VONU-800822 format. One record per residue (C-alpha): residue number from 1; residue in one letter; chain; y negated, x, z negated. Coordinates in nm, 2 decimals, padded with zeros to 4 digits, m for minus. Layout:
<rec i="NUM" aa="a" ch="A" Y="Y" X="X" Z="Z"/>
...
! end
This chain:
<rec i="1" aa="m" ch="A" Y="01.10" X="02.29" Z="00.66"/>
<rec i="2" aa="k" ch="A" Y="01.09" X="01.99" Z="00.43"/>
<rec i="3" aa="f" ch="A" Y="01.10" X="01.63" Z="00.53"/>
<rec i="4" aa="g" ch="A" Y="00.94" X="01.32" Z="00.38"/>
<rec i="5" aa="i" ch="A" Y="01.13" X="01.00" Z="00.38"/>
<rec i="6" aa="v" ch="A" Y="00.95" X="00.66" Z="00.40"/>
<rec i="7" aa="i" ch="A" Y="01.12" X="00.33" Z="00.37"/>
<rec i="8" aa="d" ch="A" Y="00.93" X="00.01" Z="00.45"/>
<rec i="9" aa="d" ch="A" Y="01.08" X="m00.20" Z="00.17"/>
<rec i="10" aa="e" ch="A" Y="00.97" X="m00.53" Z="00.33"/>
<rec i="11" aa="k" ch="A" Y="01.14" X="m00.45" Z="00.66"/>
<rec i="12" aa="c" ch="A" Y="01.47" X="m00.33" Z="00.50"/>
<rec i="13" aa="k" ch="A" Y="01.74" X="m00.60" Z="00.52"/>
<rec i="14" aa="g" ch="A" Y="02.01" X="m00.40" Z="00.33"/>
<rec i="15" aa="c" ch="A" Y="02.24" X="m00.37" Z="00.63"/>
<rec i="16" aa="l" ch="A" Y="02.37" X="m00.03" Z="00.50"/>
<rec i="17" aa="l" ch="A" Y="02.39" X="00.13" Z="00.84"/>
<rec i="18" aa="c" ch="A" Y="02.17" X="00.41" Z="00.72"/>
<rec i="19" aa="i" ch="A" Y="02.41" X="00.48" Z="00.44"/>
<rec i="20" aa="q" ch="A" Y="02.71" X="00.51" Z="00.68"/>
<rec i="21" aa="e" ch="A" Y="02.52" X="00.74" Z="00.92"/>
<rec i="22" aa="c" ch="A" Y="02.36" X="00.99" Z="00.67"/>
<rec i="23" aa="p" ch="A" Y="02.56" X="01.32" Z="00.70"/>
<rec i="24" aa="q" ch="A" Y="02.41" X="01.43" Z="00.37"/>
<rec i="25" aa="k" ch="A" Y="02.51" X="01.11" Z="00.18"/>
<rec i="26" aa="i" ch="A" Y="02.17" X="01.09" Z="00.01"/>
<rec i="27" aa="i" ch="A" Y="02.10" X="00.72" Z="00.07"/>
<rec i="28" aa="k" ch="A" Y="02.23" X="00.44" Z="m00.15"/>
<rec i="29" aa="i" ch="A" Y="02.17" X="00.07" Z="m00.21"/>
<rec i="30" aa="s" ch="A" Y="01.92" X="00.02" Z="m00.49"/>
<rec i="31" aa="d" ch="A" Y="01.88" X="m00.25" Z="m00.75"/>
<rec i="32" aa="k" ch="A" Y="01.55" X="m00.35" Z="m00.60"/>
<rec i="33" aa="i" ch="A" Y="01.51" X="m00.67" Z="m00.41"/>
<rec i="34" aa="n" ch="A" Y="01.23" X="m00.71" Z="m00.15"/>
<rec i="35" aa="e" ch="A" Y="01.01" X="m01.02" Z="m00.11"/>
<rec i="36" aa="t" ch="A" Y="01.25" X="m01.18" Z="00.14"/>
<rec i="37" aa="g" ch="A" Y="01.54" X="m01.14" Z="m00.10"/>
<rec i="38" aa="y" ch="A" Y="01.72" X="m00.84" Z="00.05"/>
<rec i="39" aa="q" ch="A" Y="01.86" X="m00.57" Z="m00.16"/>
<rec i="40" aa="i" ch="A" Y="01.71" X="m00.25" Z="m00.02"/>
<rec i="41" aa="v" ch="A" Y="01.81" X="00.11" Z="00.01"/>
<rec i="42" aa="r" ch="A" Y="01.67" X="00.42" Z="m00.15"/>
<rec i="43" aa="f" ch="A" Y="01.70" X="00.80" Z="m00.10"/>
<rec i="44" aa="l" ch="A" Y="01.87" X="01.00" Z="m00.38"/>
<rec i="45" aa="d" ch="A" Y="01.73" X="01.34" Z="m00.30"/>
<rec i="46" aa="e" ch="A" Y="01.47" X="01.40" Z="m00.04"/>
<rec i="47" aa="d" ch="A" Y="01.51" X="01.78" Z="m00.08"/>
<rec i="48" aa="k" ch="A" Y="01.85" X="01.75" Z="00.08"/>
<rec i="49" aa="c" ch="A" Y="01.73" X="01.57" Z="00.39"/>
<rec i="50" aa="t" ch="A" Y="01.78" X="01.78" Z="00.70"/>
<rec i="51" aa="g" ch="A" Y="01.55" X="01.57" Z="00.91"/>
<rec i="52" aa="c" ch="A" Y="01.83" X="01.46" Z="01.15"/>
<rec i="53" aa="r" ch="A" Y="01.68" X="01.11" Z="01.17"/>
<rec i="54" aa="f" ch="A" Y="02.02" X="00.94" Z="01.20"/>
<rec i="55" aa="c" ch="A" Y="01.92" X="00.69" Z="00.94"/>
<rec i="56" aa="a" ch="A" Y="01.60" X="00.60" Z="01.12"/>
<rec i="57" aa="l" ch="A" Y="01.77" X="00.58" Z="01.46"/>
<rec i="58" aa="v" ch="A" Y="02.04" X="00.34" Z="01.34"/>
<rec i="59" aa="c" ch="A" Y="01.81" X="00.11" Z="01.15"/>
<rec i="60" aa="p" ch="A" Y="01.78" X="m00.21" Z="01.34"/>
<rec i="61" aa="e" ch="A" Y="01.46" X="m00.31" Z="01.16"/>
<rec i="62" aa="m" ch="A" Y="01.29" X="00.03" Z="01.21"/>
<rec i="63" aa="a" ch="A" Y="01.23" X="00.04" Z="00.84"/>
<rec i="64" aa="i" ch="A" Y="01.29" X="00.42" Z="00.79"/>
<rec i="65" aa="k" ch="A" Y="01.06" X="00.70" Z="00.90"/>
<rec i="66" aa="i" ch="A" Y="01.12" X="01.08" Z="00.86"/>
<rec i="67" aa="i" ch="A" Y="00.81" X="01.29" Z="00.85"/>
<rec i="68" aa="a" ch="A" Y="00.81" X="01.67" Z="00.88"/>
<rec i="69" aa="e" ch="A" Y="00.61" X="01.84" Z="00.60"/>
<rec i="70" aa="d" ch="A" Y="00.51" X="02.21" Z="00.57"/>
! end
């Protein structure tokens, strides 16, 4: 099964908790700044996502969603 990863850029506050929790190490801080001035995260390789949802569970802003795809 493949997983789609959705980040709400405007909710992300760049706390980096998702980076610490990702067992696949596929999340990193990006150069992009959202409208509130926070440097946001991005996923490096969605194909490596196992769908564990650790990143989404630890996000205090609920800015990350993992969607199962066929």
